[in-house]
C-alpha positions, 0 to 999 in steps of 0.5 A: 094204096094206104096200108094200115099195119097194126092190130086187128082184135074183137072189142067185147062191148058192154050191153044190157041184155033182156034180163037187165044183166050186162053182157058183151058183144063182139065187134071188130076192132083195133086201133089201126084196123079201125083206121083201114076200115075208115079209109075204105069207107071214105073211098080210099085205096086202103089195105090192111096187113096184120097177122090175123087168126084163122078162128071165128073171130079171125074170119069176122075180121077179114069179112069185115075188111071186105065189107068196107072195101078194105084189101087184106091180100097182105094179111098172114093167117095163123091159128093162134087165137084173136086177141079180145079187148073187153071194154068198160065205158065211163062217162062215154070214155073207154078203158081196155082189159086185153086178153092177148097170151099167145094171140095172132097179133102177137105172133107176128115175126119178121120172117112173116113180112110181105113185100109191097107193090109200088102201088103202096105210097103210105104205111100207117102204124101204131098202137099195141101192135107196137107193144108186145113181141116179137110183133113189135120188133116186126113192125119196126123193121117193116117201117125201116123196110119202107122208109122211101114210102110216105109213113104215118105214125100213131102211137095211141099209148094204152098203159095197162098193156105196156110192161116196160115203159122205157123200152117202148119209149125208146121204140116209140122214138125210133119210129117218130125218127122214121115218120112223116106224120105222127099223131098223138093225143095230149095224153099220148104226149104226156106219156112219151115226154115222161115229165119233159117239156111236151112243146119241146118234144114236138119241136125235136120231132119236127127237126128231124124227119116229121113233116106234120105233127097233130096233137088232138085234145078231145073236145078241144079239137086238134092242132097241126105242127109244121116246120112252117107254123101251126093250125088249130081245128076245133072239134065238131059239137055232137052228142057223144055216145062213146069215144071208141075209135075216135083218134083212129077215124080221125087218122083216117080222115086226115090221111084221106083229106091229103090223098084227095089234094095229091099231097101224100108224097114225101115231096109234097109234105115237105112243102105243104102250107097251112091252107092245104092242111085245113081241108084234111083237118076239117075232114079228120074232125068230121070222121071223128065227130060221126064215129063218136056220135055212134056206139063202138067204132063204126066209122062213117061212109063218104055219103054220110059226111 
């Protein structure tokens, strides 16, 4: 099983109502949640771990997981409210305004962390779940408890959400040091590097534990870096409706592609070849392209690809 560990929230998507005014439609979302949904729809055995509210939005989040064949057994249910992310779209690019005080997401504590069965081979972390406390420390501790499994990390930086940049950069570096697969956008990498050479930053990660570093560059596609070389994957040509969930579903496609080839183990990732990476990168690009071609984070089902 691939277990996605991080935020579940409600994206409030702008929609023009009959009167011509702009309203907001509540849609299940969150970067790590989106990856779990996409994995389930791609036919992978997928699970989701987070602290999820018992409110009406929390019920919507759990129901949507089950509709996409994602297990929610490890979720912690608490009465705190669900995080809301109001979305502003500018030329298809999403900007977010988060309402997260005292939320279920933020309230996860280390005492709530589950023990995992051997069937969980891979854990995926990232995004805003790593920023706030106590949840940020809880997810970092959860990664450390499960270092013997394959670890995937997508920092997915949301600058407006980060109050202490130095503290968050330090957390990302600690978690990169425990990760086998690291995915960053070019904007993420620039923020993490903070004025230092971005290529040198990737090289330093590969000198550590990371076996694969993925760099996504929007319409320019993606590059996979390994200790044995690099491989480029062009973006699929589609008419973009919006970018919501693009990187999240790219992660799902890549992990699914590795799983289909039997590569999701520490030993196999250590010896992975460029030829073996190509199908996973192609699937990642296809899944992301399908997602951006329709409104919101609505990942494709395997039958749609």
